[in-house]
N, C-alpha and C positions, 0 to 999 in steps of 0.2 A: 641218809648215811653216805659219807664219802667212800668211794671205791678205792680199795688198797691199791698202793702204786706197784706197778709191775716192776720187777727187779731188772737191772742192767737196761735201762731206757735206752741207752745208745750203747753201740758195739765199738770196741775199740779196733781199729784197723789194724790188720797184721803188720808187724815191723817190716820195714824194708830192707831186704838183701842186697848189698851192692854187687851186682853180677850182671854188667851191662851186656855181655854177649849173649847171654840168656835171654835177657829183655829185648834184644835187636831180634833174635830168633824168633821169639813170640810175635813181634809186631810183624815181621815178614810173613809168618804163618797166618796173621790175622788177616792181612791184605789178600792173600788167597781166598779166604772165606767171603771177604766183602766183595772182591771183584766177582766171584762166582754168584753171589746175590745180585749184583747189578746186571750181570750178562743175563741171568735167568729173568729178571724183570723185564729187561729189553724183549726178550723172546716172548714173554707171555703178554707183553703190552699189545701185541699184534691181535688178540682174540679178547682181552678184557681191558675195561676201562681202568685208568690209573686208580681212581678212588677205590674200586674194588680190590685190586691188587694190594694197595696200601693197607686197606681194611684186613685182608688175610694175614698181611705181614703182622700186623699189631695184634690180632687176635692170637697167632701163633706165639708172639712175645709174651702176651699175657698167660697163656696157658704154660708156656715154659717157666714163667716166673712164679706160678701159683704154689709150687711143691715148696718154694724158698719162703714165700710169705705165710704160708699156713701154720708152720711150727711157732711163728712169733705172733700168731693170731692177726686176722684181718683188721680188727679196730686198732690194733697196735700200729701195725703197718701204715694205716691211713691217717693216724693221728700227727697233725701238723699244726704249728703256729704261724706258717707262712704259706696259707693256702693260695693267695693270689700268685706268687711267685711260682709255686709248683704247678698250678695250671697254666701259667704262661709258659713255663719250660716245657711242659708236656705238648702244649700247642705248638710251640717252636719246633720240637722234634717232629711232631707230625707234619708240619709245613715243609721241613727239610725234606722229608722222605718223599712226600706227595709231589711236590714239585720237582724234585730229581726224577722220579719215575716218569713224570709226564713229559720232562725234557728228552728222556731216552725213547720215548714213542716216535719222536721226529728228528733226533740226532744221531751221528754216528757216536758209538758209545765212548770212544777215546776223546773225542771234542767235549761230550757231556762231561766226562770224568775230570778232564783238564780244567774246565772252566769251573767246576764245582770245588777245585782245590784253593780257591781265593778267600776262603773263610779266615785264614790269619789276617787278611788285610782289613776285614770287617771287624775283627776282634780288636784290632789296633785301635780303630775308630771309635767302637763302641766302649772301650775300656776308658777312655777319656771322658765320655759323658756319664757312665754309670758307675765307674770304679774310681774316677778321679785320678787317674794314672798320668804320669807325664810321658810323651813321646818325643824322643830326641829327633834331630834333623835327619839322621842315618835311617831310622825306621821309617820314616816318611818316604825317603828316598826308595826304600825297599818296596814299600807300598805303591809308589808311583809305578816302579818297575813291574810289579805284579798287575796293576791295572793296565799297562801297555801290553803286557801279555794276553790279557782278556780280550782287548781291541783287535790284537793281531788275529786271534782265533775267529772272533766274530765277522771282522771285516765289514763293519756297517757301511751301507750303500754299494756294495759288490753284489754281484749275482749269487754268490755263495752265502748271503746272510739270510737267516731264518729267524722270524721273530721268536721261535721256540727256544733259541739260544739264551734267552732271558731266564728260562726257568731253573737251569743250574745255578745261576747267579743268585736267584731269589733263595733256593734251596741253601745255597753257601751262607747267605744273610741269615737265614733262620737258623742254621747250624751255629753260627758265630754268637746269635742272641741266646740260644740254648746254653752255650759255654759261659757266656756272661752272667746267666742267671744261675748256672751251676756254681760259679765263684761266690755269688752273692747268698747261696744257700748253704755252701759247704762248710762243715763245722758247727752248723746251727741245727741241722737235721739228721735223723738217722738215713744211712744209705738205703736201707730198705724201704723207707718211706718216699724218697726220691725215685726209687725204681718203680714202686707201685704207682705213683702217680704219672710217670713216663707212660707206662702200659696202659692203664686205665683211662686216662686222658684222651689218648689216640683213639681207643676202641669206642669210648662213649660219643666222640665226636663224628667219628666215621661211621658208626652204627646210624646215626641219624641221616648221613647223607647218602650212603650206599643204595638205599631202595630207589632213589631218583634215576639211578645209572644202572641198576642191577642187569647183568646178564648171567644167565644160568651156566656155570662154568662145567665143562667135562671133568671127569675124575683126573684125567691127566693135567688139566688146569689146576685143579685144586692141589695135587701133589706138587706141582712146580710152585704154587703159591706157598705151600708149607715149606719147600726147600728155601724160598727167599728169607721167610721169618726165622729159620733154623740157622741158615748160613749167617745172617746178618746179627742175630743174637749172638751166637758163638763167637763171631768175629769181634763184636764188641766186648764181650767177656773175656777174650784172650788178650785184648788191648789193656783192659784193667788189670789182669795177672801181670801182662810185661812191664806196667809201670810200678810194681813193687820191686822190679830188679834194676831199675836205672832211672836217671832223671828224665823229665819230658823233654828237654832240649836236646838230649843225646838220642832219643828214641824217635821223636816225632819225624825228623827228616825221612826215616826209613819207611814211613807210611806211603811216600810217593811211589814206591814200587808197585802200588796198585795200578797205577798208569799202565806200567808194563804187562801186568796180567790181563787187564782188560783189553788192551790192544791186541795181544796176542789170541785171546779167545774172540775177540771181535772179528779178527781176520778169518780164524778158521770157522767160525758159526755163521757169521753175517757177510763174510767176503769184504769186510770193511778195512781200508789201509789208510792210516793218518796221512794226510797231505802235509806239504812242506810247512804251510802256515800253522796247522795245530802243532807240529812238532817245535817250531820255533816259539810260538806262544807258550805251550807248556814249559819250555826251557826257561822262559822269563818268570812264570808263575812259580816253577820248583826254586829257582835261584831266589827269588823273593821271599818265599817261604822258609828256605835254609837260612837266609840271613837275618829273618826277624827271630827265628829259633836261636840263632847265635847269640844276637843282641839280648834276648830274654835270658838266656844262661848267664851273660855278664852282667845284668841287672840284679838278677837273683844273687849272685855271689858278691856283688857290691853291698846289697841288703845284708847279707850274712856277715859281712866284715862290720859293717855299722852296728849290727845288733851285739857283735861280740865285744866291740869297743864301748859300747854304752856302759855306764857304771849301773851296777845292780841297786835297786832301790832299797 
């Protein structure tokens, strides 16, 4: 006997309200939460393995998401026609978090954060391969500028170079892959389904890994781990809320203020002060990201004009 279809298989996204200043304020608020999550992760990395910290983070995320998933029924939330893409996206998000937290263990937080902001460069490259997007010379120049910033920060061959500097770069690549997969899934799957796989894929993989590195945490460490999970989840949720009030090309540049918060907190908590090379390299990366966002806004405007000029069928 066929199962009756559940009504409202997909939920219509709330209509966007054009209120860019409110969107900017929310993005700035999100960077505070995300910055606090990163600083707490670095502090906790001195006592717990990165895998265990990431596991606590994803478990907290899953527990926070459960009340959202239950009203729609878990079976509905897990129903997908693109299981492979959902699992790859969940694994990419896991990789982004795990590699970044691992990098925080060895690197100054400002350096790790600045290097981690190269994800727009990877998005540019991956969009050509998987989304068949055309990238003009200007965006390639901006990408090269960002890579130059990474080289300035890493200073390969110098005494300041640490192999752990590659971890934030790998994290940025994983994040870019997750964004590309999100574009491939977007509009074809319910948002609640994508969120469910984001949480449960990470929990499942890390639950297999964590027994091999387990260190019994103190109650303080457990509390800090929960802070990481709550702060990162709330920060991401605020970003989603912010994008209801303005275009991504307008709001995205303000995410770079996270570098300011982590630098300030890094100084007061860890006594870390970004050196000249980190500041110069970060400036290159930020300039690159800002220009890529600018070109993306122009590209979207051109596509909109073309769509309006196209004759209706």
